[in-house]
C-alpha positions, 0 to 999 in steps of 0.5 A: 499499499502506497499513498498518493502523497507522503505525509510531511513529518518533523521528528523530535527526540531527546537522548533517552534509550527508548527514543533511540529505539523509536528512531530505529523503527521510524527509519525502517518506515521512512519510505512512507514519510516526507521527513522534513526534520530530525531534531534534538530537543530538550525535556524535563528528563534531558537537557544539554545546557548552554555549554558556558557553565550557566547554572539552571535554578529551575525544576526538572527531573534532577530536582526530585533527587535534591540535585541543583543548581546544575549546568546540564542533565543526562545529556553528554556533549558528544550525544549523536545517536541520530547521526549514528542511526542514520549512518546505519541506515546508509549501510542498509539503504540498498537492501531496503530499496529492494523491498519498497520504494520511496526510502529517502537517501541517507544524505537527505536525512543527514542534512535534516538532523538539527539541534532545536531548543536543547539548552534548558527545559521548557526554554522558548526564549530564543531561536535555534536551528531546529525551531527556525526549520519548524517555523519555515516549514509551518509558513511554507505553502506546501499543501496538506498537514505538517505533523510535528512529532515529539517524543521529548518536550515541545520547546522547539515547537513552542519557540517556532510558534512564538517566533511566528507570533512575534513577527506577525501578531502586530501586522495586518497578516496576523489573522491570515497567518494564525488561521493558516498555522492552526489549520496546517499543524498537527502536534502528536506528542508523547505527553507534555514533557516540559510543560510548554504545551500547557503554558504556551501552545495550548493557550496561544494556539488553541486551534492547533490540533494536539493529539496526545499519543502516550501509550503504555504498550510502547513504553517501559510499562508494556508488560503491564498491558500486553495481551497474553497472546502477544507477551512473547514479543517482549521476551528475550527469545523473540527479541534475540531471534527477530531483532538483536541479531538482525544486522547493524540496526539489530545490534544498535537496538537497546535491550535489557542487559546489553552492556550499553549506556546512553550517557556517562555517569547516568545513575538512572540508566541501569538497563545495560547490567545483567545478573544484578538485582535492584539492591545490588544496583543501589550499592553501585549508586544506581536508582533502579526505578524500574524494579521499584515500580514493577517489582523486578528487572527483566530478562537479559536480551528482552524488550526495554522500551520504544516509549515514543513509537506511538507518536508516528504509528498512526501515520503508517500506510497500513490501510487503517487511515488512523491519521485521518482523525484522532478517534479512528484508532490504529497501531498508535492507539486512539483518543478513546477507550476500546473494549478489551476481551473481558469487556472492560473499556480501556485506553491501553487496549486501543493500542495494545490490540495491534501490538502483535501485528506491529511487532511482526511487521517490524521484524519483517522490515528488519530482515529487509535490511540484510536481505538483498533479494526481494524473493527472500523476504516477506512483504505485506498483503495488498488489499483493495476494497471494490464495489462500494461506490457510496459511503452514505447509507440509509437505515435498513439498507443492505450493504456489501463489503467486498475486498480483493487481497493479493500477496506479493510473495504468493503466500497463503492468505486469510481475511475477515471483515469486522466492525470497529465499534469503538471508532464508530459513533453508532452505539451498537453491534452490527451482525456481519454475514460472511458471504465469502472468506476464501482461503487459497492454497499455496501455489507452485510458483511460491518457489519463485521460478520467475524473476522478481525485479526490484521496486521501481522497475515494474508495476508491482501489481504485475508481480502479484499472482495470487488473490482471495476475495473477502465479502460480508454483508450487513443491514444498516440498523433501523435505529441509526440516526442521521450523521452516525458513523459505522467503521468496518475493517478488512484485516488480511494476513499471510501465512509466513512464519511471522505473518504480516497483516494489512488492512482497509478501513471503510467508514459509512455515514448514516443519512436518513 
């Protein structure tokens, strides 16, 4: 699945190990984005200082330990994990191009790594290279939204907006500029990690859409919310086999007990130790907060965190169209609660329900990085909804949902339609009647007696030799009222060792 136009993104990180892991995943999907910037920015957990020995008397994470005033916090002068990740990307770039079109050239990404407002937490008093870039992107005339994605604080965004305000507020252009910015910018952030949204952006730019993307499933608490059938995706065994040993990105990816540190003398970063318990780490001068919160340390080699991954997961071109509206829901969750298998409404389930599919997809893309032949790797099924010419429906009307699913690798396929009740506004369950839910048999040509050219040399649709039809019907409820929406998801998977899943969403609106 390839959108007609890539979504424009600016991605902001601070030097936390989960940000580094998030960046690995982002780069593997960077063919789906127009990445306009990769920007270092501060938060209350990480800030660089001004390099002049200036003491900071305010509050940040250091304050809870009774430390201060200080010149910087958990940010080494030589921090360059973004550059390191892009250097690795450059090594695997030729292989990635074999498996999907659109990956940006490494030099393009390198040129877009900048420092934003990194000196002190929540400081928007002056411009930075990063804030200047964000400002220029906001003011340019390219069509479509600009997604500002931050896994750190919002000071770089805040400074860009404040600079626009300072330049235009007292001019005749202010109303036009304000409206343009408000319509164009969408902030997707893991929380308000420096208070800038609350203290400045939300007050002065209240019409900018802000999407809170904090989820537990992608962070340190993942084991608290993962579904039982997906728990093994956090294990040392699965992580070693599918991540840690898979090329240079796998080696770069942080796992429990890997012996690595993000910063020198950081007494909160104990994740690299293996074989020590919380008490032993305390004796070494560490603050083993994970053991304090979760009652244990985890098995060496297992998942630690990708805490900020949810900030871009709903922008992926996987067919869920979750970027369209914060209520839609996708791999990054949604701004509402989904009902878990026990019938309990849970915000965490709205992201955790997709975790297994997302992890398998991640593993497949990692394998692309070490696989120079298209036929030697797995690729997602291709889904197309057909025959649904009108998305406006009437109560009592019979609707047919039909999709054709194809697999680029000739794999056996299965598919199903289901109602995403929580995403729709009609407050009820609709009975779907399966008309066809075909399962094909593995064809002889799955052994590839034909040449598979790399993307870009031929229409990839011509390579797809197998397909199934998945069709269901339902009757629009007679109690549905004008304007209510019904969401249906077509979910299709191949039968590879690590099955890959693709989707298509159909949104129907009731009109009496």
